[in-house]
N, C-alpha and C positions, 0 to 999 in steps of 0.2 A: 504432472509437469510436461511429459512428452506430448499430451493432447494439445498443448499450446503450439507445438511445432508441426501438428498434423496437417498435411496438405491433401490427404486423400480419404479421410473418413474418421470414424471414432474408435475403431478397433485398435488393439495393442499393436497388431502387425502393421496396420496402415500408419499408426503413429510412428513406429520405428522406421518405416519406409520414408515418411515425410521428413524425419530428422536427417537421414542419410542423403536425401535429395536437396537439403537446404543449401542455398548458394549465398555465401557471405560477400555479396557485391560491395558491401560497405568497406571491406578491407582495402579496396583500391583507393578509397578516400583517405584512409589512414596513411597511405604512402605519400600523400601530398599535403597533409596537415602539418602545422608547426612552422609556417613560413616566417613568422616574426622572430622566433628564437634562432632560426638559421641566419636570417638577415643581420641580426645583431652583431655577429662577428664574421660576416661574409668576407670582408676585404682581408683581414689579417689571416683568416683560415687558408686562403688561396696563396698566401705568401710562404706558407710552410710546405715542405716537401711531402708531408703526410697527406696533403690534399690529392696526391697522385695515386694513392692506394685505391684499388677497387673495393668498394664498401657500400653498404646500405646507407642511404642518406635521407632523412625525412625532408619533405618539401624541396626536392632538388630544383624545382622550377624557380626557387628564390635566387639561385645562382646563375640561372639562364636569363641574362639581362640583355636588353636591346642595345645598351651602350655601357661602357665601363668607366668608372670615375677616373679622372686624370690626377686627382690629388686626394689626400685623406680629408675627411670631414672636419672642419675647424670647430673650435668651441667659442661660446659667447664671451666677449670681453674686449678690452682695448689694450694694446701694447704700445709703449712709448719709450724712446731712448732718451735718457736724461742728457747725455752728452751729444749724441748724434742728431737728435731731433727727429728721428724716424718715427712713424706712427702707423699702426695697423688697427683696423676696426674688428679684428678677430684674433683668436689665439690659436696658433697652429696645433694640430692634433698631437704630435709627439711632445711638444712643449707642455701641453696640458697634462699628458700622461706622466711626464717626469716630475711635475710640480704638484700634482693633485693626489698623491698617495695619502696624504693627510689633509682633507679638505678644509678650506678656510671658512669659519663662520662669518656672519655679517659684521662689518666694520672692523675686522681683524686686520692686522698689518704684520707681515712676516718678511724676513730677509733671508735669502739663501745665496750661497756662493757655489757656483757649478764649474766643474773642470772636467777635462777629458785626458786621462793619463796616457792613452794611446791614440794619437791622431788618426791612425789608420783604421781603428775599430769603428763600427757603425751599429745602428739599430737593426734588429731583425726579429722575426717571430720566435717566441719561446720554443726551444727544441722539444722539451718535455712538459709543455704546458697543458692545461685542460683540453685544448682543442686537439692536441696530438693523441691523447687518450681516447677522445671521442672517435677519432678516425680509426684507431685500433679496435675499439668496440664495434664500430660498423663493419670492419673487415671480419671480425670474429663472427658476427651475425651472418654475413654472406657465406663464410665457409661452412657454418653449421647448417644453413638452409640449403646450400649446394649438396652437402652430403645427405641430408634428409630427402631431398628431391630425388637423388639417384637411388637411395635405398628403397623408396616407395614407388619407384618407376613413374614418377609424375613429370611428364615432359613439359607441360605448361608451367609448372612451378620452377623447373630447371631453366626454362627460357626467361621467366620473370626474374629469377635471381641473377642470371648473367647480364641481362639488359639493364636492370636497375643498379647493379654493382659497377659495371663498366661505364655507366652514365656518369658517375662521380669522377672517375678517372678522366673521362673526356672533358668534363667541365673544368677539372683541375688543370689540365694542359692548356685549355683555351683561355683560362683566366690567370695563368701563371705570370707573376710580375716581380720586379725588384724595386726596393725602396731607394730613392735617390735624394740625398740631402745636399743642398747647395754648399759648395766649398769655395773659400776665397782663392782667387787666381794670382793675386799679388802678395808678395811676402813683406811688404813695407810694414814697419811697426806702427800699430794703432793703439792709443791708450785704452785702458779698460773702460767699460761703459756700465752704467746702471740701467738695467731694463726694468721698467715698471709695468706690471700687469694689473689693470683695474677691472674688477668684476662687477656685474650688475647689482649685486647686493651690498655694494659699498666697501668691499674688502680690497686690500692692496697687497701685492707680492712684489718685493724688490729683489731683483736678481743681479748679482755681480758676476761678470764673466768677461772673457776676452772676445775680440771681434770674430774669431773663427766660430765659436759656439753661437754667438749672436746671429750670424748669418745662417747657420744650420737650423737653429731652433725657432727663431723669432721673426726673421725678416723675409725669408723665402718659403713659400708653401712646399710641402713635401711632394715630390713627383713620383707617380706610379709608372715605371717603365715596363711595359708588357712584352712578353717574349714573342707573341704573334700579333700581327697587324689586325686592323678592324675587319677587313674582308675575310680573313681566315677565321676570326672569332665569330663572325655572323654565320659562316658555314658550319662551324662547330656547334653553335647554338641551335641551328636548324636540325642538325643530326641528333643533337641531344633531346630536342623536343619530340622528334619522331620516336626515339628510343624510349622516352618516358611514356608516351601514349601506348606503344606496343607492350611495354612492360606492365602497365596497369591492366591492359586487356588480358594478357596471359595470366596475371595474378588473379583476376576475376574468374578465370576458367580452370584454375588448379583445384585439386581435391580438397575436401574439407579439412583433413589434418594439416595440410600445408598452409591453407588459409589461416587456420588457427595459429600456426607457428609464425607466419608473417605478421599477423595481428599482434602477437605478443612482442615480436622483435621491434615493430614500429612504435608500440606504446612505450617500451623501455627506452628506445632511442629518443622519442619525443620528450620524455621526462628528463633524460640526461641533457639534451640540448637546452631545455628550459632552465635547468639548474646552472649550466655553464653560462648561459646568457645573463644570468643574474649576478655573476661574479664580477669583481672589479676588472676593468679592461686592462689594467697593468699586468695582470696574471698571464695575458696572452702574448706579451711582448718581452723581448730581451733588451732591457735598457741599461745593462750593466756597464756600457761604455762611458756613461756619465756618472760622475761622483758629485753628490749634492751634500753640502754641509750647511746646516742651519746656523745663522748668527743671531745671538740673543742681545736684545737691548733693554735698557731699564724701562719699567712700566709694563713689560709683557706684551703679548700680541693682541689681547682683547681690548676693545674700546666701546664706549657707550654710544657714540654717534659718529656721523661722517666728519664733523669738524676735527675731532680728536684723531681720527684715523688719517685724515689728509695731512695734518700737521706732523704726525709720526713719520709718514712716508717722506715728507719734505725734509724733515730733520735727518733721516737716514741717508737720503740722496744728496743732501746739502745743495739743493737746487730747486728753483720754482719755475724754471723755464719749461719743463715738461708739463707743468700744470696749465700753463698758458697755451702751449702748443696743442695739447690734447683736449683743451676746453673741459678740464676736470671740474673746476669750481664754477658756480653760477656767475653770470656776467654782470651782476649788479655792482654799483659803485662801492658799496660796503665790502663786498667780497674782493673786488680789485684792490682796495686799500689793504685788506687783510693779507692777501697774497704778497703784496709789495712789502709789508712789514715782516712777514715770514721770511721773505728773501733776504732782507737786511740782516735778520738775526742769524740765519744759517751762513751768510757770507762772512759775518764777523767771527763766527765759530770756526769756519774753514780757515780763515787767516790765522786764528789762534793756534789751530792744530799744525799748520805749516810752520809757524814760528817755533813751535815746540818740537818740530821734526817728526811728527806723528803721521805725516802723509795727508793727502787731500782726498777728494772723492774718487772712489774706485781703486785707491791704492791698496796694495797688500799690507802696508804698514799702518793702515788706518786703525785707530784704537776702537776696539769693539765694545759696545755696551753703553758708553757714555753719550748722552745727547744734551743739547742746550735746553735750558728750562725756559718755558714761555707758556703763559696761560692763554692758550689759543681760543678757548670758548669765551673768556671775558673780553678778549680783544675784539672778537667778532660782535659780541653784544654791544660794545662801545661804538663800533663802526655802524651798526644797524640803528642804534639809538644815541646819536651824538649828544643830545641834550641831557641824557642820563649818565654820560661817561664819567667815570671816577667816583660816582656816588656809592657803588657797591664794592669798592676796593677796600 
């Protein structure tokens, strides 16, 4: 076995000498591998105070960016206000996290009522989430390697540990930010609204909330307010890049036992970061400031096709204006007639509820569960094939 590592001949002595002279230059590459798993939670990780801990961090170059994002990455979908008429061609990041704990299948329709018991509370990084434990694991690795470097009198390993550990702290300070959610500046009373989120796979989520929550979650992008300006950040990034290069150089010139220790540490950290990157993103955020209650309606959430799903969403919101504003339905004459008929039906149902004192759209007194009956599919078939209308009834 040692003959494979022989750099100086075939004798046992030369073989042993070749093993001791082996340079694991590949360890330096282990320090910069795993960029994708680090990038997956890069933004929320720098929101936590644990990002300031000196620690070993796989692929630290993933956090040394030329520019920092001004807002969180939105999700695919469309947001429409049934009463306000507002429209957005994306779903804000925090709103997606709040409502996607239980993902919607295709053509499903769900209704949720969201409230905020304490207006002063806000969204933050999870204090003791998976990312916090990753930071503590990296710090433990740094302490162990620091002690091992001193014990074995390895100056290069000591320098590598210090440079690569302080690099994470430097990056943490340079990328430090606070999450800002837009708040209403006026205190005038605004009626509740129904927010409709339409997803690409034909699912609908109807959210009942007040105007304050609507502004925070759906209408204004989340803002990233950084502690340091762009110029300071670029200087920090430059220093961090230099520290990374010198750290890798020192690592490549450390003794074999320390290189083996670094290799083991980075393999463990890479595996841990990969596992954490695969976890649901909600685990990394503290969203407890919002209380979400699911409201159930007859017929359940699952539907066979888009027509059934759209009618269910219309029946819950008791409005078709959002369908027209958001261009949710096709623009053919048959679909226009179908939408108009759906509007007439829900308008009559809304008048009936108000007459019975059960409240209108968005009201807290609105009766949960009961929806007007209408064969939406048959109606669409009749509008698409007017000559056959009534024959299948």
